[in-house]
N, C-alpha and C positions, 0 to 999 in steps of 0.2 A: 651543419642542419639540425633545424630547431622544429621543435614540435615530439610529441609523444614517441617513443621507437623502442622496439625492444628486441633482446639479441636473436642470434639465425635459433629458430627451430626443428625440429624435424618435419616431418611432413603431415605425419598422422599427430595435431597436436591434442590434447585433450582438451573441452571448452573450460574447464576449471583452472585447468596450471594457464591458460593463454589469459583469462582473466585476473588470475592475479598477477602473472606478471605485468598486463597492460594498468593495472592501478598503482602497480607499486611503483611503475615510473611516471606514472601524474603525480601521484604524490610527492615524488622528488623533483617534477621541472614546471607544476603549474601551483596556484595558488590554492589555501586551503580549500575555499568555498568552492573550486571546482572539483577540487580532490575530491569532499564528501558527496558533492554531485553524482560523482563517477563511482564511488563507493555503494552508495545507497541504487541505483541503480545497478550495477553489476550484481550486488547480492539479490537485489529483487529477482534477475532474470536465473542465474546461478539456482535459486529454488525453484522457479519456476520451470526449467526446460527439462526433459528427458532426453535429449540427445547428448552424445559421447563425446563427436569431434569437431572442431572450428570448421573444418570444410563441408558439414552436413549442415551446416547454417546456409536457410536459402532462402526468397524472397517470402514463398508462403509461412513459412516456420516464423520469418518474422514479423508478419502481420497477422498471425494469430497472437503471440505476443502482445502486440499493441493490443488488439483485443480483451486479452486478458486485462491489460492492465487501465485500461478504460471501464471495465465494467468491475475492476475494482474502486475507482475515485476517480482516476485522472482525467483529466479532458483531452481533448483529440490533438492540440498543439504539445503538451507535455508526452502525451506517449511517443507522440513522430520523433520528439527530440529523445526519446529514449532509445528509440529504432537506430536511430543516428548512430548512437556510442557506441551501440552491439556493432553496427555493421562500421565502424572506422574500427573496433578491437579485431573483425576477422579480415579487413585490409591489410593492417600493419601484421598479423600477425601471418598471414599466408604471401605478404610482401606484392600484392597486386595494385596494377595500377592503376591510374586515376580513372573512375568511373567504370572499376569493375570488381564491385562489391557488388552483395546479394543484393542491395538497392540502391536506385539512385536518387537524390534527393527530387526530383521530378517525379517519379514513381509515389509520393505521399499526398502532390497536388500543392497547389498554394498554402504556407503552411503559416497559420492567421489563428488568431483567437477565436473559438466558438463564437455563437450569438448567445442569446440568453438561452442560459440551459435549461433543459427540462424536467418538469418539476411532477411530481403527483399531485390528483386530484384531492379534495378531501372524501371525496368518497371511496378511493382508492385507498387512502390511508385506513379509514373508516373499518374500510372490510380486511384491510390486509392486520390492522391491529387487532381485530376480534378474533383473526385464526389463530392470533401467538396462543402459548401457552404463558403461563406467567411468568416463569424468566427469558423466554424469549421478546414478552414483551417489555420486559424492562432494558435488556439488553439493546432493543430498537430505538427504543425513546430515548438512552443516553447515547445512543450514535444520532439522531435525528435535531433533539432540541438543541444540543452545544454546535451543530453541525461539524462533527469530529470525520476525520478521517478513519478508518479501519484500522490502521496502525495505533492510533491514539486513544481507540479504545480498547486494543487490544493489550498494550503497553500499559494502561491507568493502575495506579498501583494506590496501597490506603492512604499513602502518604500525598496523592497525589486531589485526595479528595477534602478540601479546604471547607469542614463545616460551619465554620462559625463566619467565617466570609461567603457562604453561598458559592462556592466558585469548586471548577476540576482544574487541576494543573497538567498542562501538556510539557513534557522535557525528556530530554535527550538522557538515555540510562542502561546501565549495563550489570549484570547479576553473575555471581558465581554461586555455586554450589559449597558447602562445606571441605569439599574434596578438592576444590579449588576450578573444577570443570565449569565452565561456562552454561550459563542454565537460559538466559535471552539476552538478548542484546537489542536496541532499539534507537534510535538517531532520528530524532524530529527532522520534521524537513527545513532547509532554510529559511530563519526568521520566523518559523510558526512557535517556537515557546512561547506560551504564553498562560494565563488565567484567562477560565471562560465560567462567567455566570450561569448558574441554572434556577430552576423555579423552584419555592419551597417542598413541591409534593414531590418533583425528582429526587432531589436530596435526600429527603425521609427514607424515599424507596430505597436508593443506593446506601445509605447509611445502614436499614435493615438487611440487604443482604449481605453486607460485608458481615454484620451478625450471624448468618446462616455459614459460615465458614472461615478458617485461620489461616489462608492462602495470601501471601501479599499481592497479587494480582487480584484486583476487583473482579472481571468477568474472565473466569478463566475453566477450564478443564477441572475435572475432578479430582486428577492429580497435581492440580498448581501451574500446570502449564499455559501459553499464550491460547485461545482459542482462534485456529485459523480456520474455521471452516462460517464465518457470518457471510461470505458470498452464496454459499452452498447454502443453509440455511433462510436466507431470505427467497429463493426460488420455490423452495418447499413448500413454505409457508405462504407464498405468493397461489400456487396451486391449492392448497387444501382451502383458498378464501375463494378457488374458482376465479383467480386472476390468469390474467395474459402475464406468464413468469418470465417473459422476456420482456417487459416495460420494468422490470425490475429489476434494481441493479444500485449498490451502495453509493454512488456517485448523489443519484437523484435523492438520495437521504440528506446530503450533505447541502444538494443545493435547493431542497426543500425546507427551509429556514422558517416557518411559520410557527413561532413559540406562543403566541398568545393564544393557540385552540390545539394545546396536548391532549391527542386521544388517550 
């Protein structure tokens, strides 16, 4: 029999255990790129879900997950594939027959890339950045100008700031503390490691910000941990600016690539 298989499991299978078993089989039976895609997908889902057992995963839950990843910057097609991987894990783990998973491919409609991405208007950007506090203004400028994904900004380190070249570097990384415990791990999306040029003005602001703290991550919490609240903060700032917060999400910053008119 071909394809990904898991060993026999009890009925009450915990999601975290099932994800690990499934991705281990992917690593053993598939190519490295496929493994990396599954590993990133499952890690993201694992950090998001509040459920405990695999048989609690249903269609509504998966559609909530799709909304979450799209709000975080994924396009519809990417989000749909992420759902199908979780759905496949559920089917294999619970040994369900064909077509008996939480969702069917037909539930997702015709899977094709989106049309032109929705972007912010100049008026929306002006109002949004006008409502930002200084630190917020810098973070969202650093997200918008190089068209970064959320994680690319979250895990930007000092050595990724190439001052003389006026570029920001995106690369995978894994950091451990002095006690050997994992501090954070970031795996860049396939073929997304790159050096991105930025304006001199933005570089000067980033360098000034780095001088203000001693942590390795450029944009971090006070304790030096990755800032995981970029999505929440963008909604708060939009409300502060009297804008429709439902129209504000991180993927629009990536789509809005007007680098000549940085606010």
